[in-house]
Chimera marker file (.cmm) of the C-alpha trace (Angstrom):
<marker_set name="trace">
<marker id="1" x="7.240" y="23.133" z="-52.960" r="1" g="1" b="0" radius="0.5"/>
<marker id="2" x="9.731" y="20.989" z="-54.859" r="1" g="1" b="0" radius="0.5"/>
<marker id="3" x="11.184" y="22.444" z="-58.054" r="1" g="1" b="0" radius="0.5"/>
<marker id="4" x="12.306" y="20.096" z="-60.797" r="1" g="1" b="0" radius="0.5"/>
<marker id="5" x="13.815" y="20.809" z="-64.153" r="1" g="1" b="0" radius="0.5"/>
<marker id="6" x="14.364" y="18.199" z="-66.879" r="1" g="1" b="0" radius="0.5"/>
<marker id="7" x="17.115" y="18.729" z="-69.443" r="1" g="1" b="0" radius="0.5"/>
<marker id="8" x="17.874" y="16.649" z="-72.528" r="1" g="1" b="0" radius="0.5"/>
<marker id="9" x="21.304" y="16.538" z="-74.136" r="1" g="1" b="0" radius="0.5"/>
<marker id="10" x="21.898" y="15.542" z="-77.744" r="1" g="1" b="0" radius="0.5"/>
<marker id="11" x="25.362" y="14.205" z="-78.449" r="1" g="1" b="0" radius="0.5"/>
<marker id="12" x="25.168" y="14.544" z="-82.228" r="1" g="1" b="0" radius="0.5"/>
<marker id="13" x="27.368" y="12.250" z="-84.315" r="1" g="1" b="0" radius="0.5"/>
<marker id="14" x="28.099" y="12.266" z="-88.036" r="1" g="1" b="0" radius="0.5"/>
<marker id="15" x="30.481" y="9.651" z="-89.366" r="1" g="1" b="0" radius="0.5"/>
<marker id="16" x="33.313" y="9.652" z="-86.786" r="1" g="1" b="0" radius="0.5"/>
<marker id="17" x="32.830" y="13.254" z="-85.568" r="1" g="1" b="0" radius="0.5"/>
<marker id="18" x="30.712" y="14.794" z="-82.817" r="1" g="1" b="0" radius="0.5"/>
<marker id="19" x="29.124" y="18.227" z="-82.802" r="1" g="1" b="0" radius="0.5"/>
<marker id="20" x="30.093" y="20.593" z="-80.006" r="1" g="1" b="0" radius="0.5"/>
<marker id="21" x="28.769" y="24.105" z="-79.597" r="1" g="1" b="0" radius="0.5"/>
<marker id="22" x="30.132" y="27.111" z="-77.784" r="1" g="1" b="0" radius="0.5"/>
<marker id="23" x="27.610" y="28.910" z="-75.631" r="1" g="1" b="0" radius="0.5"/>
<marker id="24" x="27.573" y="31.666" z="-73.066" r="1" g="1" b="0" radius="0.5"/>
<marker id="25" x="27.393" y="30.589" z="-69.429" r="1" g="1" b="0" radius="0.5"/>
<marker id="26" x="28.199" y="33.452" z="-67.073" r="1" g="1" b="0" radius="0.5"/>
<marker id="27" x="29.844" y="36.908" z="-67.240" r="1" g="1" b="0" radius="0.5"/>
<marker id="28" x="31.344" y="36.389" z="-63.791" r="1" g="1" b="0" radius="0.5"/>
<marker id="29" x="33.744" y="33.656" z="-64.851" r="1" g="1" b="0" radius="0.5"/>
<marker id="30" x="37.050" y="34.074" z="-66.686" r="1" g="1" b="0" radius="0.5"/>
<marker id="31" x="35.811" y="32.428" z="-69.893" r="1" g="1" b="0" radius="0.5"/>
<marker id="32" x="32.046" y="33.027" z="-70.174" r="1" g="1" b="0" radius="0.5"/>
<marker id="33" x="31.835" y="30.959" z="-73.382" r="1" g="1" b="0" radius="0.5"/>
<marker id="34" x="32.264" y="27.202" z="-72.992" r="1" g="1" b="0" radius="0.5"/>
<marker id="35" x="32.076" y="24.206" z="-75.298" r="1" g="1" b="0" radius="0.5"/>
<marker id="36" x="29.515" y="21.450" z="-74.823" r="1" g="1" b="0" radius="0.5"/>
<marker id="37" x="26.816" y="19.447" z="-76.534" r="1" g="1" b="0" radius="0.5"/>
<marker id="38" x="23.354" y="20.595" z="-77.582" r="1" g="1" b="0" radius="0.5"/>
<marker id="39" x="21.001" y="20.685" z="-74.607" r="1" g="1" b="0" radius="0.5"/>
<marker id="40" x="17.832" y="22.318" z="-73.383" r="1" g="1" b="0" radius="0.5"/>
<marker id="41" x="14.725" y="22.018" z="-71.257" r="1" g="1" b="0" radius="0.5"/>
<marker id="42" x="11.790" y="19.786" z="-71.997" r="1" g="1" b="0" radius="0.5"/>
<marker id="43" x="8.531" y="21.704" z="-72.455" r="1" g="1" b="0" radius="0.5"/>
<marker id="44" x="5.628" y="20.750" z="-70.214" r="1" g="1" b="0" radius="0.5"/>
<marker id="45" x="3.883" y="17.687" z="-71.695" r="1" g="1" b="0" radius="0.5"/>
<marker id="46" x="6.669" y="17.023" z="-74.224" r="1" g="1" b="0" radius="0.5"/>
<marker id="47" x="8.371" y="13.632" z="-74.333" r="1" g="1" b="0" radius="0.5"/>
<marker id="48" x="12.154" y="13.588" z="-73.824" r="1" g="1" b="0" radius="0.5"/>
<marker id="49" x="12.642" y="11.956" z="-77.255" r="1" g="1" b="0" radius="0.5"/>
<marker id="50" x="10.736" y="14.719" z="-79.041" r="1" g="1" b="0" radius="0.5"/>
<marker id="51" x="12.418" y="17.406" z="-76.963" r="1" g="1" b="0" radius="0.5"/>
<marker id="52" x="15.970" y="16.385" z="-77.893" r="1" g="1" b="0" radius="0.5"/>
<marker id="53" x="15.138" y="16.338" z="-81.619" r="1" g="1" b="0" radius="0.5"/>
<marker id="54" x="13.354" y="19.706" z="-81.355" r="1" g="1" b="0" radius="0.5"/>
<marker id="55" x="16.252" y="21.310" z="-79.486" r="1" g="1" b="0" radius="0.5"/>
<marker id="56" x="18.852" y="20.010" z="-81.971" r="1" g="1" b="0" radius="0.5"/>
<marker id="57" x="16.811" y="21.373" z="-84.873" r="1" g="1" b="0" radius="0.5"/>
<marker id="58" x="16.123" y="24.726" z="-83.201" r="1" g="1" b="0" radius="0.5"/>
<marker id="59" x="19.748" y="25.240" z="-82.157" r="1" g="1" b="0" radius="0.5"/>
<marker id="60" x="21.495" y="24.033" z="-85.323" r="1" g="1" b="0" radius="0.5"/>
<marker id="61" x="19.028" y="23.586" z="-88.173" r="1" g="1" b="0" radius="0.5"/>
<marker id="62" x="20.085" y="19.933" z="-88.389" r="1" g="1" b="0" radius="0.5"/>
<marker id="63" x="17.662" y="17.058" z="-88.705" r="1" g="1" b="0" radius="0.5"/>
<marker id="64" x="18.780" y="14.295" z="-86.359" r="1" g="1" b="0" radius="0.5"/>
<marker id="65" x="17.581" y="10.837" z="-85.361" r="1" g="1" b="0" radius="0.5"/>
<marker id="66" x="17.934" y="9.256" z="-81.952" r="1" g="1" b="0" radius="0.5"/>
<marker id="67" x="20.303" y="6.309" z="-81.975" r="1" g="1" b="0" radius="0.5"/>
<marker id="68" x="19.956" y="5.460" z="-78.283" r="1" g="1" b="0" radius="0.5"/>
<marker id="69" x="19.791" y="6.694" z="-74.728" r="1" g="1" b="0" radius="0.5"/>
<marker id="70" x="23.308" y="7.065" z="-73.279" r="1" g="1" b="0" radius="0.5"/>
<marker id="71" x="23.150" y="8.111" z="-69.616" r="1" g="1" b="0" radius="0.5"/>
<marker id="72" x="21.328" y="10.239" z="-67.071" r="1" g="1" b="0" radius="0.5"/>
<marker id="73" x="22.614" y="12.730" z="-64.534" r="1" g="1" b="0" radius="0.5"/>
<marker id="74" x="21.300" y="15.104" z="-61.871" r="1" g="1" b="0" radius="0.5"/>
<marker id="75" x="22.375" y="18.064" z="-59.737" r="1" g="1" b="0" radius="0.5"/>
<marker id="76" x="21.025" y="20.630" z="-57.282" r="1" g="1" b="0" radius="0.5"/>
<marker id="77" x="21.334" y="24.368" z="-57.972" r="1" g="1" b="0" radius="0.5"/>
<marker id="78" x="19.751" y="26.461" z="-55.241" r="1" g="1" b="0" radius="0.5"/>
<marker id="79" x="16.275" y="25.077" z="-54.619" r="1" g="1" b="0" radius="0.5"/>
<marker id="80" x="15.960" y="23.414" z="-58.047" r="1" g="1" b="0" radius="0.5"/>
<marker id="81" x="16.750" y="19.758" z="-58.720" r="1" g="1" b="0" radius="0.5"/>
<marker id="82" x="17.790" y="19.212" z="-62.343" r="1" g="1" b="0" radius="0.5"/>
<marker id="83" x="17.507" y="15.812" z="-63.999" r="1" g="1" b="0" radius="0.5"/>
<marker id="84" x="19.309" y="15.225" z="-67.301" r="1" g="1" b="0" radius="0.5"/>
<marker id="85" x="18.890" y="12.634" z="-70.033" r="1" g="1" b="0" radius="0.5"/>
<marker id="86" x="21.622" y="12.228" z="-72.673" r="1" g="1" b="0" radius="0.5"/>
<marker id="87" x="21.028" y="10.764" z="-76.112" r="1" g="1" b="0" radius="0.5"/>
<marker id="88" x="23.327" y="9.754" z="-78.937" r="1" g="1" b="0" radius="0.5"/>
<marker id="89" x="21.796" y="11.260" z="-82.073" r="1" g="1" b="0" radius="0.5"/>
<marker id="90" x="22.835" y="10.777" z="-85.697" r="1" g="1" b="0" radius="0.5"/>
<marker id="91" x="22.848" y="13.547" z="-88.296" r="1" g="1" b="0" radius="0.5"/>
<marker id="92" x="24.600" y="14.556" z="-91.491" r="1" g="1" b="0" radius="0.5"/>
<marker id="93" x="27.258" y="17.269" z="-91.536" r="1" g="1" b="0" radius="0.5"/>
<marker id="94" x="24.893" y="19.603" z="-93.327" r="1" g="1" b="0" radius="0.5"/>
<marker id="95" x="25.090" y="23.379" z="-93.165" r="1" g="1" b="0" radius="0.5"/>
<marker id="96" x="24.528" y="24.474" z="-89.611" r="1" g="1" b="0" radius="0.5"/>
<marker id="97" x="22.519" y="27.562" z="-88.744" r="1" g="1" b="0" radius="0.5"/>
<marker id="98" x="23.196" y="28.314" z="-85.071" r="1" g="1" b="0" radius="0.5"/>
<marker id="99" x="20.517" y="29.859" z="-82.896" r="1" g="1" b="0" radius="0.5"/>
<marker id="100" x="21.267" y="33.227" z="-81.302" r="1" g="1" b="0" radius="0.5"/>
<marker id="101" x="22.079" y="31.499" z="-77.988" r="1" g="1" b="0" radius="0.5"/>
<marker id="102" x="25.071" y="29.708" z="-79.510" r="1" g="1" b="0" radius="0.5"/>
<marker id="103" x="28.369" y="31.339" z="-80.409" r="1" g="1" b="0" radius="0.5"/>
<marker id="104" x="30.240" y="28.772" z="-82.513" r="1" g="1" b="0" radius="0.5"/>
<marker id="105" x="30.388" y="25.063" z="-83.414" r="1" g="1" b="0" radius="0.5"/>
<marker id="106" x="32.933" y="22.383" z="-84.329" r="1" g="1" b="0" radius="0.5"/>
<marker id="107" x="32.898" y="18.762" z="-85.423" r="1" g="1" b="0" radius="0.5"/>
<marker id="108" x="35.491" y="16.888" z="-83.347" r="1" g="1" b="0" radius="0.5"/>
<marker id="109" x="36.570" y="13.320" z="-82.660" r="1" g="1" b="0" radius="0.5"/>
<marker id="110" x="35.877" y="11.559" z="-79.371" r="1" g="1" b="0" radius="0.5"/>
<marker id="111" x="39.593" y="11.785" z="-78.570" r="1" g="1" b="0" radius="0.5"/>
<marker id="112" x="39.340" y="15.596" z="-78.674" r="1" g="1" b="0" radius="0.5"/>
<marker id="113" x="36.515" y="15.900" z="-76.088" r="1" g="1" b="0" radius="0.5"/>
<marker id="114" x="38.840" y="16.693" z="-73.190" r="1" g="1" b="0" radius="0.5"/>
<marker id="115" x="40.482" y="19.489" z="-75.207" r="1" g="1" b="0" radius="0.5"/>
<marker id="116" x="37.179" y="21.393" z="-75.371" r="1" g="1" b="0" radius="0.5"/>
<marker id="117" x="34.838" y="20.173" z="-72.639" r="1" g="1" b="0" radius="0.5"/>
<marker id="118" x="35.791" y="21.427" z="-69.174" r="1" g="1" b="0" radius="0.5"/>
<marker id="119" x="33.045" y="19.658" z="-67.184" r="1" g="1" b="0" radius="0.5"/>
<marker id="120" x="34.827" y="16.620" z="-65.721" r="1" g="1" b="0" radius="0.5"/>
<marker id="121" x="31.541" y="14.987" z="-64.653" r="1" g="1" b="0" radius="0.5"/>
<marker id="122" x="30.335" y="15.084" z="-68.263" r="1" g="1" b="0" radius="0.5"/>
<marker id="123" x="33.619" y="13.617" z="-69.514" r="1" g="1" b="0" radius="0.5"/>
<marker id="124" x="33.367" y="10.834" z="-66.915" r="1" g="1" b="0" radius="0.5"/>
<marker id="125" x="29.766" y="10.074" z="-67.980" r="1" g="1" b="0" radius="0.5"/>
<marker id="126" x="30.794" y="9.911" z="-71.649" r="1" g="1" b="0" radius="0.5"/>
<marker id="127" x="33.722" y="7.619" z="-70.816" r="1" g="1" b="0" radius="0.5"/>
<marker id="128" x="31.311" y="5.246" z="-69.071" r="1" g="1" b="0" radius="0.5"/>
<marker id="129" x="29.296" y="4.592" z="-72.255" r="1" g="1" b="0" radius="0.5"/>
<marker id="130" x="30.181" y="3.318" z="-75.697" r="1" g="1" b="0" radius="0.5"/>
<marker id="131" x="29.701" y="6.057" z="-78.309" r="1" g="1" b="0" radius="0.5"/>
<marker id="132" x="30.954" y="4.110" z="-81.324" r="1" g="1" b="0" radius="0.5"/>
<link id1="1" id2="2" r="1" g="1" b="0" radius="0.2"/>
<link id1="2" id2="3" r="1" g="1" b="0" radius="0.2"/>
<link id1="3" id2="4" r="1" g="1" b="0" radius="0.2"/>
<link id1="4" id2="5" r="1" g="1" b="0" radius="0.2"/>
<link id1="5" id2="6" r="1" g="1" b="0" radius="0.2"/>
<link id1="6" id2="7" r="1" g="1" b="0" radius="0.2"/>
<link id1="7" id2="8" r="1" g="1" b="0" radius="0.2"/>
<link id1="8" id2="9" r="1" g="1" b="0" radius="0.2"/>
<link id1="9" id2="10" r="1" g="1" b="0" radius="0.2"/>
<link id1="10" id2="11" r="1" g="1" b="0" radius="0.2"/>
<link id1="11" id2="12" r="1" g="1" b="0" radius="0.2"/>
<link id1="12" id2="13" r="1" g="1" b="0" radius="0.2"/>
<link id1="13" id2="14" r="1" g="1" b="0" radius="0.2"/>
<link id1="14" id2="15" r="1" g="1" b="0" radius="0.2"/>
<link id1="15" id2="16" r="1" g="1" b="0" radius="0.2"/>
<link id1="16" id2="17" r="1" g="1" b="0" radius="0.2"/>
<link id1="17" id2="18" r="1" g="1" b="0" radius="0.2"/>
<link id1="18" id2="19" r="1" g="1" b="0" radius="0.2"/>
<link id1="19" id2="20" r="1" g="1" b="0" radius="0.2"/>
<link id1="20" id2="21" r="1" g="1" b="0" radius="0.2"/>
<link id1="21" id2="22" r="1" g="1" b="0" radius="0.2"/>
<link id1="22" id2="23" r="1" g="1" b="0" radius="0.2"/>
<link id1="23" id2="24" r="1" g="1" b="0" radius="0.2"/>
<link id1="24" id2="25" r="1" g="1" b="0" radius="0.2"/>
<link id1="25" id2="26" r="1" g="1" b="0" radius="0.2"/>
<link id1="26" id2="27" r="1" g="1" b="0" radius="0.2"/>
<link id1="27" id2="28" r="1" g="1" b="0" radius="0.2"/>
<link id1="28" id2="29" r="1" g="1" b="0" radius="0.2"/>
<link id1="29" id2="30" r="1" g="1" b="0" radius="0.2"/>
<link id1="30" id2="31" r="1" g="1" b="0" radius="0.2"/>
<link id1="31" id2="32" r="1" g="1" b="0" radius="0.2"/>
<link id1="32" id2="33" r="1" g="1" b="0" radius="0.2"/>
<link id1="33" id2="34" r="1" g="1" b="0" radius="0.2"/>
<link id1="34" id2="35" r="1" g="1" b="0" radius="0.2"/>
<link id1="35" id2="36" r="1" g="1" b="0" radius="0.2"/>
<link id1="36" id2="37" r="1" g="1" b="0" radius="0.2"/>
<link id1="37" id2="38" r="1" g="1" b="0" radius="0.2"/>
<link id1="38" id2="39" r="1" g="1" b="0" radius="0.2"/>
<link id1="39" id2="40" r="1" g="1" b="0" radius="0.2"/>
<link id1="40" id2="41" r="1" g="1" b="0" radius="0.2"/>
<link id1="41" id2="42" r="1" g="1" b="0" radius="0.2"/>
<link id1="42" id2="43" r="1" g="1" b="0" radius="0.2"/>
<link id1="43" id2="44" r="1" g="1" b="0" radius="0.2"/>
<link id1="44" id2="45" r="1" g="1" b="0" radius="0.2"/>
<link id1="45" id2="46" r="1" g="1" b="0" radius="0.2"/>
<link id1="46" id2="47" r="1" g="1" b="0" radius="0.2"/>
<link id1="47" id2="48" r="1" g="1" b="0" radius="0.2"/>
<link id1="48" id2="49" r="1" g="1" b="0" radius="0.2"/>
<link id1="49" id2="50" r="1" g="1" b="0" radius="0.2"/>
<link id1="50" id2="51" r="1" g="1" b="0" radius="0.2"/>
<link id1="51" id2="52" r="1" g="1" b="0" radius="0.2"/>
<link id1="52" id2="53" r="1" g="1" b="0" radius="0.2"/>
<link id1="53" id2="54" r="1" g="1" b="0" radius="0.2"/>
<link id1="54" id2="55" r="1" g="1" b="0" radius="0.2"/>
<link id1="55" id2="56" r="1" g="1" b="0" radius="0.2"/>
<link id1="56" id2="57" r="1" g="1" b="0" radius="0.2"/>
<link id1="57" id2="58" r="1" g="1" b="0" radius="0.2"/>
<link id1="58" id2="59" r="1" g="1" b="0" radius="0.2"/>
<link id1="59" id2="60" r="1" g="1" b="0" radius="0.2"/>
<link id1="60" id2="61" r="1" g="1" b="0" radius="0.2"/>
<link id1="61" id2="62" r="1" g="1" b="0" radius="0.2"/>
<link id1="62" id2="63" r="1" g="1" b="0" radius="0.2"/>
<link id1="63" id2="64" r="1" g="1" b="0" radius="0.2"/>
<link id1="64" id2="65" r="1" g="1" b="0" radius="0.2"/>
<link id1="65" id2="66" r="1" g="1" b="0" radius="0.2"/>
<link id1="66" id2="67" r="1" g="1" b="0" radius="0.2"/>
<link id1="67" id2="68" r="1" g="1" b="0" radius="0.2"/>
<link id1="68" id2="69" r="1" g="1" b="0" radius="0.2"/>
<link id1="69" id2="70" r="1" g="1" b="0" radius="0.2"/>
<link id1="70" id2="71" r="1" g="1" b="0" radius="0.2"/>
<link id1="71" id2="72" r="1" g="1" b="0" radius="0.2"/>
<link id1="72" id2="73" r="1" g="1" b="0" radius="0.2"/>
<link id1="73" id2="74" r="1" g="1" b="0" radius="0.2"/>
<link id1="74" id2="75" r="1" g="1" b="0" radius="0.2"/>
<link id1="75" id2="76" r="1" g="1" b="0" radius="0.2"/>
<link id1="76" id2="77" r="1" g="1" b="0" radius="0.2"/>
<link id1="77" id2="78" r="1" g="1" b="0" radius="0.2"/>
<link id1="78" id2="79" r="1" g="1" b="0" radius="0.2"/>
<link id1="79" id2="80" r="1" g="1" b="0" radius="0.2"/>
<link id1="80" id2="81" r="1" g="1" b="0" radius="0.2"/>
<link id1="81" id2="82" r="1" g="1" b="0" radius="0.2"/>
<link id1="82" id2="83" r="1" g="1" b="0" radius="0.2"/>
<link id1="83" id2="84" r="1" g="1" b="0" radius="0.2"/>
<link id1="84" id2="85" r="1" g="1" b="0" radius="0.2"/>
<link id1="85" id2="86" r="1" g="1" b="0" radius="0.2"/>
<link id1="86" id2="87" r="1" g="1" b="0" radius="0.2"/>
<link id1="87" id2="88" r="1" g="1" b="0" radius="0.2"/>
<link id1="88" id2="89" r="1" g="1" b="0" radius="0.2"/>
<link id1="89" id2="90" r="1" g="1" b="0" radius="0.2"/>
<link id1="90" id2="91" r="1" g="1" b="0" radius="0.2"/>
<link id1="91" id2="92" r="1" g="1" b="0" radius="0.2"/>
<link id1="92" id2="93" r="1" g="1" b="0" radius="0.2"/>
<link id1="93" id2="94" r="1" g="1" b="0" radius="0.2"/>
<link id1="94" id2="95" r="1" g="1" b="0" radius="0.2"/>
<link id1="95" id2="96" r="1" g="1" b="0" radius="0.2"/>
<link id1="96" id2="97" r="1" g="1" b="0" radius="0.2"/>
<link id1="97" id2="98" r="1" g="1" b="0" radius="0.2"/>
<link id1="98" id2="99" r="1" g="1" b="0" radius="0.2"/>
<link id1="99" id2="100" r="1" g="1" b="0" radius="0.2"/>
<link id1="100" id2="101" r="1" g="1" b="0" radius="0.2"/>
<link id1="101" id2="102" r="1" g="1" b="0" radius="0.2"/>
<link id1="102" id2="103" r="1" g="1" b="0" radius="0.2"/>
<link id1="103" id2="104" r="1" g="1" b="0" radius="0.2"/>
<link id1="104" id2="105" r="1" g="1" b="0" radius="0.2"/>
<link id1="105" id2="106" r="1" g="1" b="0" radius="0.2"/>
<link id1="106" id2="107" r="1" g="1" b="0" radius="0.2"/>
<link id1="107" id2="108" r="1" g="1" b="0" radius="0.2"/>
<link id1="108" id2="109" r="1" g="1" b="0" radius="0.2"/>
<link id1="109" id2="110" r="1" g="1" b="0" radius="0.2"/>
<link id1="110" id2="111" r="1" g="1" b="0" radius="0.2"/>
<link id1="111" id2="112" r="1" g="1" b="0" radius="0.2"/>
<link id1="112" id2="113" r="1" g="1" b="0" radius="0.2"/>
<link id1="113" id2="114" r="1" g="1" b="0" radius="0.2"/>
<link id1="114" id2="115" r="1" g="1" b="0" radius="0.2"/>
<link id1="115" id2="116" r="1" g="1" b="0" radius="0.2"/>
<link id1="116" id2="117" r="1" g="1" b="0" radius="0.2"/>
<link id1="117" id2="118" r="1" g="1" b="0" radius="0.2"/>
<link id1="118" id2="119" r="1" g="1" b="0" radius="0.2"/>
<link id1="119" id2="120" r="1" g="1" b="0" radius="0.2"/>
<link id1="120" id2="121" r="1" g="1" b="0" radius="0.2"/>
<link id1="121" id2="122" r="1" g="1" b="0" radius="0.2"/>
<link id1="122" id2="123" r="1" g="1" b="0" radius="0.2"/>
<link id1="123" id2="124" r="1" g="1" b="0" radius="0.2"/>
<link id1="124" id2="125" r="1" g="1" b="0" radius="0.2"/>
<link id1="125" id2="126" r="1" g="1" b="0" radius="0.2"/>
<link id1="126" id2="127" r="1" g="1" b="0" radius="0.2"/>
<link id1="127" id2="128" r="1" g="1" b="0" radius="0.2"/>
<link id1="128" id2="129" r="1" g="1" b="0" radius="0.2"/>
<link id1="129" id2="130" r="1" g="1" b="0" radius="0.2"/>
<link id1="130" id2="131" r="1" g="1" b="0" radius="0.2"/>
<link id1="131" id2="132" r="1" g="1" b="0" radius="0.2"/>
</marker_set>
């Protein structure tokens, strides 16, 4: 039986800054907390557009709007094939109320991405699209 997982990523922008969040990944690595964008799984029967807005709201308390689809990605982990869809979403820099799964947040410029985001594939994907 094939196992698929669909993830949506919300790259949230407000003015000239982007929201990154720090979340726990794995106790077995040197730095178990890592910076990235808001992401999560689509619920069965949910559209990707609705899922990304829901996940942003659940994880941050922000109301966001989709600006456009940015890029897709995929990877295998064990016997599960994960497909990802990334969106540029617009929001105000309102008060953020992080979910329990998230540790911290920052608003940063695009030029600061490589100072926080360690996933080179993600940085390459972002460089291939126009965020402005």
